[in-house]
N, C-alpha and C positions, 0 to 999 in steps of 0.2 A: 828248496828255496821258494819263497812266496812269489807269485806272479803278479806284477803290477800293471795296471792299465796304462798304456801310452796315450799321449794326447790324441793321436789319430783314432785309437780304439774307443776312447771316451766320446770323441766327436761322432763316430759311427753309431755308437749306442744311442746318443742323444737324438741323432737324425732318425733312427729306427723308431724310437718311442714317440717322437713328434709326429712322424708319418702315421703310426698306428692310431694315435689320438685323433689326428685330423680325419682319418678314414672313419673312425667311430662317429665323430661329430657329423660328417657329411651324411653317413648312413642314417643317423637318427633324425637329423633335420628333414631329410627326404622322407623318412618314415612317418614323422609326426604330421607332415603336410598331407601325405597320401592317405593316411588312415584315420584322420581325426573324425571322419564321418562314418567309419566302419561299424562285423561282426559277430562272434554273435549267437541264442534261442534258448531264454527258456527256449529252446530252439523253436520255441514258439517265435522267433529264433533268438531269444536273448541269451547272451553269454554272460560276460562279466566286464564289459568294456568301460573303462574310464580313463584316468590319466595314465601316462606311461610311468610305470613304477618298477623298481628293482627290489628284490627281497620283500621287505614289508614297509620300507620307508625311504630308501635311497633313490633319488630320481636321476634320470639320464641328464646329461648336460644339455643346456638349451643354447649353447654358444652358436654363433652364426658361422657358416662355412665361408671359406675365402671366395673372392670373386671368381666366377668361372673363367677358365682360360679360353681366349677366342679360338674358334676352330674354323677351318675353311668350309664354305657351304657344301652341303651334300644334296645330291639329287635322289629323291625318294619317289616311289610310285604313289599315285593318288590313292587315298584310302577308299575302300569300297563303301558304297552308300549304306547307311544304317537301315536295318529292316524296319525301324520305327519312323522312317522319313515321311511316311504318309500322314503322320501326326502333325506335320508342320502347320502352324497357324491355328490348330485346334485349341479350344479353351478347355483345359482339364482342371477340375477341382479335386484336390487330395485332402481327405479328412482323416486325421489321426486322433485316436483317443487321448494321446499324450505326446509330449515331445521330451524324449529322454535318450539315454544311451542303451536302452534295451533294443532287442533285435527288430521288432515290428516297426517302430518309427525310423530306424536307420535304413531298413529296406525300402520304406516309402520314400525316404530322401534320395536313395539311389535311383529309384524310378523317376523322381522329379528331375534329377540331373540328366538322366538319359533322354527324357522328353524335352528338356530345355536344349539339349545338344542338337536336336533336330528342328528347333524353332517353334515348339509348342508354347502356348501361353499357359503357364502353370501357376495356379493359385493354391496356397496351403492354409489349412485351418487346423488348429489344435483344440479339441473339444474340452479337455480337462486341463486347462492351462493355469498353473499356479500364479496368483496375482503378485506375490512377493518377488523381489529380485532373485533370480536363479542364474548362476554363472553358466550352467550347462545349456539352459534354454536360450540365454542371451547369445552364447557362442554358436549354437546350431542355427538359430534364426538368422544371424548375420552371415553365416556361411551360405544359407539359402539365398539371402538377398544379394550377396556378392555373385551368385551364379544365375541371377535373374529370376528366381522364384519369388513371387509376391506372397507375403505373409499377411493374412487378414484375420479379423476377428471371426470366431466361430458362431457368434451370436448377432442378432439384430438384422436390420433390413439389408445391409450389404451382403451378409451371408446368404440370405434367402435369394436375393437377386442374382448373385453369382451362381448359385446352384441351379436356378431356373435357366440362366443363359448358357451354362456349360454344355459342351458337346459330350462330355463324359465326366462322371463323378466316381472316384475310387474311394471306397470306404475301407479303412484299414483296421483289421482285427474285429472280433465279434463285439467287443465292448463298445466300439464306436457306434453301434446301432442305436444307442440311447440318444445320439445327436438328432436322428431323423425326426422323431416326434417333438423333442424339446425345442427345436429351432424351426423346422419346416411346418410343423403343425398341420393345418388343413391343406397345405400345398404339397404334402409329402408324396401324394400319388402322381404328381407331375414329374418328380425327380427319380422315383424308383425305376422306371423303365430304362433309364440311361445310367444306372448305377452298377458298377462292378465291385463286388464285396471280396476283399482280399483277406482270407482267414488264415491265421497261424496257430491258433490255440487247439489243444485237444484234452483239456482238463474238464472234468464233469460239470463244474459249477458254471461254465460258460453256456451250457445248454439250458438257457432260461428265456422265456418269451419276452422278458423285460429287455433283453438284448436283441433277439433275433426274430421277433414276430413278423417283420417285414421281409425276411429272407426269401420266401417263395416268390416275391413279386419283383425282385431286382433282375437286371439283365443277365447276371451270371455271378458265380462264385469262383474265385481263384484260390487254390489251396496248394501247399508246398509239397505234398507227397500223396501217393495213391492210398496208402494205408490211412492217412488222416481224412482224405476225401470219403473213403468208405465208412469210416467211423462216424463222420458227420451225417452221412446219408442215413445210416441205421439209427443213430441216436435221435435225430430230429423226427423221423417217422415214428419210432417206438415211444419216445418219451414226450415229445411235444405235439405229435399228430400233425405235423406240417411237412411239406415236401421241399427238398432242396431245388434251387433253380438249376439251369444248365451249369455244370461244374467242370472247370478246367484245372488240370494238375500242371503246375509249373515248378520244376526243380530249380533250385537256385544255382548261382555260379560265382566263382571267385573274381574279384575285381582285378583289373589290369595292374593296378598298383601293387596289390599283394603278390601277383604272379611275377612281377619284375623283381621283387625282393627274393621270392622263393627260388628264382632261377639265377640269382646273382651269387656265385660261389664265394666271392670275396666278402660281400655284405653278410652272408650267412655265417662265415667263419668269424668275422669281427663280432657280430651279435652273440654268437655262441660263446666265445671266449669271455665277453664282458658279463653276460648273464650268469654263466657258471662261476665266474670269479666272485660275483656278488653273493651267490648262494653258498659258496664254499664247496662246490662240486668240481672234481678234477675232470680233465678232458676225456679220460678213458673210462670214467664211471658211467653207469647206465642210469639214465634219468627217465622215469615214467611220470606223466603229468595228466591231471584232469583239469581242463580249462572251462569252467562254467561258474556262474554265480553260485555261492555256497548256499545250498538248501537241501533238504532231505530228498526232494524229488530228483536231484542231480546225482545222488548216490555217493557223495564223498565219504560217508561213514563206511559203507560197504567196500569201497575202494581201499580205505586204510586197513580194514580187516583182511582183505585179500593180500595187500602188500605185506602185512605182518606175517601172514601164513607163508608167503613166499620166502621171507627171511628165515623162518623156522625150517622150511624144507631144504633150503640151500645149505643151512648149517648142519642139519641132520644127515644129509646125503654127502656132505663134504664136497660139494660141487666147486670147481675152480672157475669162479666168475669174478669180474671186477666188482667193487662195491656198488650196490644199487641204491637209488634214491627215489623218493616220491615228492612231487610238487603239487600243491593245491593252489591253483591260480584262480582267484575269484574271491579271496578273503576280503573282509572289511575291518581293518584295524581300528577304525574310529567308532564303530558300532557293532561290536561282536555280539552276534545273536546267541541264543541258548544253544542252538545246534552247533555253531562254530565252537563254542566253549566245550561242548561234548567232544568234538573232534580233537581239540588240543589236549583235553584231559585224557583221552584214549592214548594219544601219542606219548604223554608223560607216563601213564601207567604201564605201558609196554617198554618204556625206556628206549624209544627209537627216535628221540629228538634229533640225533645226528644224521638221521636218514630222511626226515620229513621236513619239507620247507613250505611255509605258508606265504603266498604272494598276494599283495593287495589287488583288487579288481582293476582291470586295465582295458582301455579301448584298443591299444596297440598290442595285439597278441603275437605278431610275427617274431619279435625278439625271443619269445619263449618257445615258439615253434622251431626256431633255429637252434635253440639250446637243448631241446629234449631229444630222446631217442624213440619214445613210443607215446602215442596219445591214447588215453583211456576215456572212452565215451560211455559213462556208466549211468545214464538217465534211467529212472525206474518207472514202474507201472506201465503205461502205454508207450513210454520212451519219448523221443523227440519227434516233433512234427516233421522236421527235416534234419537239422543238426549241422549248421553251416561250418562250425568249427572242425567238423570231420573232413569236409572237402578242403578246407584251408590246410589242415595237417597233411593231407595226402599230397597237396601241392608242394610241400616241403619234404616229400619222399619219406614220410613217417608211416610205419604200420599202425593199424588201429585195433585196439581191443574194445569191442563194443557190445552193448546189450542187444539181444536178439528181439528188438521191439522197435516200433515206430519207423521213422524215416531212415534210421541207420541201416535197416535191411535193404533199402533201395540204393544205398550208397556203397556199402561194404560188400565185397565178394568174399564170403567165408572161405578161409584157407588160401586165398590168393592175395588180397590186399589187407588182410587182417584176420582176426579170429573173433567169433561171437561167443557169448556166454549168457546164461539165463538171467532174468531180472530177479530181484529179491535175495533172500539169504541163501537160497539154493545156488546162487551164482557166485558166492564168495570163493569156494574151493576151485571151481572151474577157472575163474579169473586168475586166481593165484597160480594155477598150473600153467595157464597161458603166459603169464608174466615170466615164469621160470623158463618156459620154452624159448621165448624171445631173448631172455637174458643169456641163455647158454648157447644159442645158435645165431651167431652174427650174420652169417650168409642168408639165413631165412629172414632175418630182420631187414636186411638191405634189399633182398629180392621183393619182399612184400611192399616196401616203400617205393621201389621203382615201378611196380605194377600199379600201385595207387596213383602215382603221378601220371602214368599213361592213361589211367581211367579218367582223371581230371581233365587231361588235354582232350579227351574224346567227348566228354559229356558235361563238364562242370566249369566252363569258363564264362566270363561275362557275356561274350558274344552268343553262347548257347542260350543263356537266360534271356538275353535281348530278343533272340529269334523266337523263343517260346512265348514271351510276353507279347511280342508283335502279332503273333498268330491269334492270340486271345483278343487283343484290342481290335484287330480287323474284324473278327467274327462278331464281337459285341456291337461295334459301330454299324456293321452291315445289318444286324438284326434291329438295332434302334431305328435306322433309316427305314427299314421295311415296315416296322410298326407305325412309324409316323405317317407313312403313305397310306396305310390301311385305315387310319382314323379319319 
């Protein structure tokens, strides 16, 4: 006999789905507010951050959450003073080569907000600002203005006067070096001694005197990893015959907002269910993902070859594992490049469309970190300068399969928090084997994820990055003051 729903059971079901929907809305609204400034690298550190997107076209709801329920006041301990508190009332000029959703500008914005938080006077310039209306630029500039960061023109007398008056100038990325001569001209020598150059790049074409001829004369260079710092030291001396200034290595950290989501079991569960449902992936399926802007240097092509090899191996060995899937997060559905077309053609030729999912580039990566089981960091050549997406994934207790290159080696502990494989074609089979290892050993996957999370808590939080940056700024300002007295 068929079982019919009673009015009470129908009502219970309605309440359940209404609560689940409201939870999703609350999580996503919280999320969009927290992460709209995130991200992230060519991990130079740009990842693939843009609008929050599901699948390739469906967007999360933007409905407003209900009014907060009043709660009794709670007594909390006074927050400990920021290590950057000595920057209070200091005038800091931040110069970015562009304002976009790539990692470099977003990192500089984070620094701007940290400095504003301690009462610094922060001025922002964008050297290569597009003149036409740009929604991204408009949004990011208004976020800075709302947080008290003044946005001024990178050209003209105001730019020169601000640079001369500033206590500290932070030049962001190697490309921003073109601003020095173009704007400061004969007064550039007055600004260089108080300039900290924050470098994220490690591609060969950035080693040009057009960009970095003034590098030896600045107060210091700040670089995201030891391997990148060593690379810059060797390349500038060998190729350009110039010497690096005093160089500081500052590993990045996860924002408080991202950690809040990563440590919220309910939020993660809701996000996981929603994203997987949008992709057509079941809860027990195993989902590997690469989260970077789609480009050959990020290694999505080799990742798909490895994924295909893992499917073949599982079938040949008749291994008993749940269905496995691969997600490419960082696609651009509106302007598919030749490289992305090649990726999609490969998927079709191997008839693995049901296993591979392309997701449009997104600023908010946490929904996908909540939804996947393993992050693949497959950047090629010299790898990532740092690779912030790696520490973000570790915060979500995900194991990492990464190339043995660049900053990834300074983040990942091979065999403990993840597994390394070689760059290039010789890394395809090792990566495929590592994927099979994690697909077939649930406990190993979970143990690596937990160890990665512990490593993040020990080394890669926002407060760790704040402490490291504070130590650099203190040293730079001390040297600036000593040089001024000596003159």
